[in-house]
C-alpha positions as CSV (number, residue, x, y, z in Angstrom):
1,M,-38.6,35.6,35.2
2,S,-40.3,32.4,36.3
3,S,-40.4,31.7,40.0
4,K,-41.0,28.0,39.6
5,K,-38.8,25.9,41.8
6,K,-36.0,24.1,39.9
7,E,-36.6,20.4,39.5
8,Y,-33.7,18.2,40.3
9,I,-33.1,14.7,39.1
10,V,-32.5,13.5,42.7
11,Q,-35.4,14.0,45.1
12,G,-36.9,12.3,48.1
13,K,-35.6,8.8,48.7
14,G,-33.2,9.4,45.8
15,F,-30.8,11.1,48.1
16,F,-30.0,7.8,49.7
17,K,-29.1,6.4,46.2
18,L,-26.9,9.5,45.7
19,F,-25.2,8.9,49.1
20,W,-24.7,5.2,48.4
21,T,-23.4,5.9,44.9
22,M,-20.8,8.3,46.2
23,F,-20.0,6.1,49.2
24,T,-19.3,3.0,47.1
25,L,-17.3,5.0,44.5
26,S,-15.2,6.5,47.2
27,A,-14.8,3.2,49.1
28,F,-13.4,1.4,46.0
29,T,-11.3,4.2,44.7
30,F,-7.5,3.6,44.9
31,G,-5.1,6.0,43.3
32,G,-6.3,9.5,44.0
33,G,-9.0,11.9,42.8
34,Y,-8.6,11.3,39.1
35,V,-9.5,7.7,39.5
36,I,-12.8,8.5,41.2
37,V,-13.5,11.0,38.4
38,S,-13.3,8.1,35.9
39,L,-15.5,5.9,38.1
40,M,-18.0,8.8,38.5
41,K,-18.1,9.1,34.7
42,Q,-18.9,5.4,34.2
43,K,-21.5,5.4,37.0
44,I,-23.2,8.7,36.9
45,V,-22.9,9.5,33.1
46,D,-23.0,6.1,31.4
47,K,-25.2,4.1,33.8
48,L,-27.4,6.5,35.8
49,H,-27.5,9.3,33.1
50,W,-27.8,12.0,35.7
51,I,-25.5,14.2,33.7
52,D,-24.1,14.1,30.2
53,D,-20.5,14.0,28.9
54,D,-20.2,17.7,28.4
55,E,-21.4,18.5,31.9
56,M,-19.0,16.0,33.3
57,L,-16.1,17.7,31.4
58,N,-17.2,21.0,32.8
59,L,-17.5,19.7,36.4
60,V,-14.0,18.1,36.2
61,A,-12.5,21.3,35.0
62,I,-14.1,23.3,37.9
63,A,-13.1,20.6,40.4
64,Q,-9.5,20.7,39.2
65,T,-9.2,24.5,39.3
66,S,-10.9,24.8,42.7
67,P,-9.0,24.5,46.0
68,G,-9.2,21.2,47.8
69,A,-9.3,17.5,46.8
70,V,-10.5,16.7,43.3
71,A,-12.7,13.8,44.5
72,V,-14.5,16.0,47.0
73,N,-14.9,18.9,44.7
74,G,-16.2,16.7,41.9
75,S,-18.7,14.9,44.1
76,M,-19.9,18.2,45.5
77,L,-20.5,19.6,42.0
78,V,-22.3,16.5,40.8
79,G,-24.4,16.4,43.9
80,F,-25.4,20.1,43.5
81,K,-26.2,19.5,39.8
82,V,-28.6,16.6,40.5
83,G,-29.9,17.6,43.9
84,G,-29.2,21.2,44.8
85,I,-27.5,22.1,48.1
86,K,-28.9,19.1,49.9
87,G,-27.5,16.9,47.1
88,A,-24.1,18.5,47.4
89,L,-24.0,17.9,51.2
90,V,-25.1,14.3,50.8
91,S,-22.4,13.7,48.1
92,I,-19.7,15.2,50.2
93,F,-20.6,13.1,53.2
94,G,-20.8,9.9,51.1
95,T,-17.4,10.7,49.6
96,V,-15.4,11.6,52.7
97,L,-16.9,8.9,54.9
98,P,-15.0,5.8,53.5
99,P,-11.5,7.3,53.6
100,F,-12.3,8.7,57.1
101,I,-13.1,5.2,58.3
102,V,-10.2,3.6,56.6
103,L,-7.6,6.1,57.6
104,S,-8.9,6.1,61.2
105,F,-8.3,2.3,61.3
106,I,-4.9,2.5,59.6
107,S,-3.7,5.2,61.9
108,V,-4.1,2.9,64.8
109,F,-2.0,0.2,63.1
110,Y,0.2,2.5,61.1
111,T,3.5,0.8,62.0
112,Q,2.2,-2.6,61.1
113,F,0.8,-1.4,57.8
114,R,4.0,0.5,56.9
115,N,6.2,-2.5,57.3
116,N,3.9,-5.2,56.0
117,R,5.3,-6.6,52.7
118,F,1.9,-7.9,51.7
119,V,0.3,-4.4,51.9
120,S,3.2,-3.0,49.9
121,A,2.8,-5.7,47.3
122,F,-1.0,-5.1,47.2
123,L,-0.5,-1.4,46.6
124,L,2.2,-2.0,44.0
125,G,0.0,-4.4,42.1
126,M,-2.8,-1.8,41.9
127,Q,-0.7,0.8,40.1
128,P,-1.1,-0.6,36.6
129,A,-4.9,-0.9,37.1
130,I,-5.1,2.7,38.3
131,A,-3.1,3.9,35.3
132,A,-5.5,1.9,33.0
133,I,-8.6,3.4,34.6
134,I,-7.2,7.0,34.3
135,A,-6.3,6.3,30.6
136,D,-9.8,5.0,29.9
137,V,-11.5,8.2,31.1
138,V,-8.9,10.4,29.3
139,V,-9.6,8.6,26.0
140,S,-13.4,8.7,26.6
141,L,-13.6,12.4,27.5
142,G,-11.1,13.2,24.8
143,K,-13.4,11.6,22.2
144,N,-16.2,13.9,23.3
145,V,-14.0,16.9,22.7
146,I,-13.2,15.7,19.2
147,K,-16.8,15.0,18.4
148,Q,-17.6,18.7,18.9
149,K,-15.7,19.3,15.6
150,Q,-14.2,22.5,17.0
151,I,-10.5,22.5,15.9
152,I,-9.6,25.1,18.5
153,F,-10.7,22.7,21.4
154,V,-8.6,19.9,19.9
155,I,-5.6,22.2,19.6
156,I,-6.1,23.3,23.2
157,M,-6.3,19.7,24.4
158,I,-3.1,18.7,22.5
159,V,-1.1,21.8,23.5
160,S,-2.2,21.4,27.2
161,F,-0.9,17.8,27.2
162,F,2.5,18.7,25.8
163,T,2.8,21.8,28.0
164,V,2.2,19.8,31.2
165,Y,3.9,16.5,30.3
166,F,7.0,17.7,28.5
167,F,7.6,21.2,29.9
168,H,6.1,20.6,33.4
169,V,4.2,23.9,33.4
170,N,2.0,24.3,36.5
171,L,-1.4,22.8,35.8
172,V,-3.2,25.8,37.3
173,I,-1.5,28.1,34.8
174,V,-2.5,25.9,31.9
175,L,-6.1,25.7,33.0
176,F,-6.3,29.4,33.6
177,C,-4.9,30.1,30.1
178,C,-7.3,27.6,28.5
179,A,-10.2,29.2,30.4
180,V,-9.2,32.6,29.0
181,I,-8.9,31.2,25.5
182,G,-12.3,29.5,25.8
183,G,-13.9,32.7,27.1
184,V,-12.5,34.8,24.3
185,Y,-13.5,32.3,21.7
186,S,-17.0,32.1,23.1
187,L,-17.4,35.9,23.1
188,F,-16.0,36.1,19.5
189,K,-18.4,33.3,18.3
190,T,-21.4,35.0,20.0
191,K,-20.6,38.3,18.5
192,K,-20.1,36.8,15.1
193,N,-23.4,35.0,15.3
194,S,-25.3,38.1,16.5
195,T,-23.7,40.2,13.7
196,R,-24.7,37.6,11.1
197,F,-28.3,37.3,12.3
198,G,-28.5,41.1,12.6
199,T,-27.4,41.5,9.0
200,K,-30.1,39.0,7.9
201,G,-32.7,40.8,9.8
202,E,-31.9,44.1,8.1
203,G,-32.1,42.4,4.7
204,D,-35.5,41.0,5.4
């Protein structure tokens, strides 16, 4: 096994860029963790090309199934992927700092914010935009699943949607079942490929 140190995309002064990227994403995210996931996809995958679409899908799945906030989990995983442990710490700090500052400020003037009709109207007006952002990333990542041309993954995606949306099954249960199906499918496919290549080898 090679002892060569793993090379990460983010190194040196690039950690400040990682911090600033996560800081700005978190600072302008309204609507919860799923919104920051969509913004992370646009920034980190489409613009910076630090990770690809498949890796983003995997990181989102892990972030969703892990305890804690999706935004923090997702940023930690992205940071670790591109910069190791240091990158994960930088990403977490950049993600939690904006809401910490904002909430600290709001807590002082909570009564005024709660009863302010302009703040209420502002938040109400953002709801359609938040829905559009989430829909955009769902469509984008869904296309990547379809591009794999694996019918089982398409079926899992559709069944998962109907199960959660119409039957209100707990999301953790759905993700766990999908993970089991994916693992069984992967083992079956690996065994099938090894058997096929083994047969060819004997014929040669």
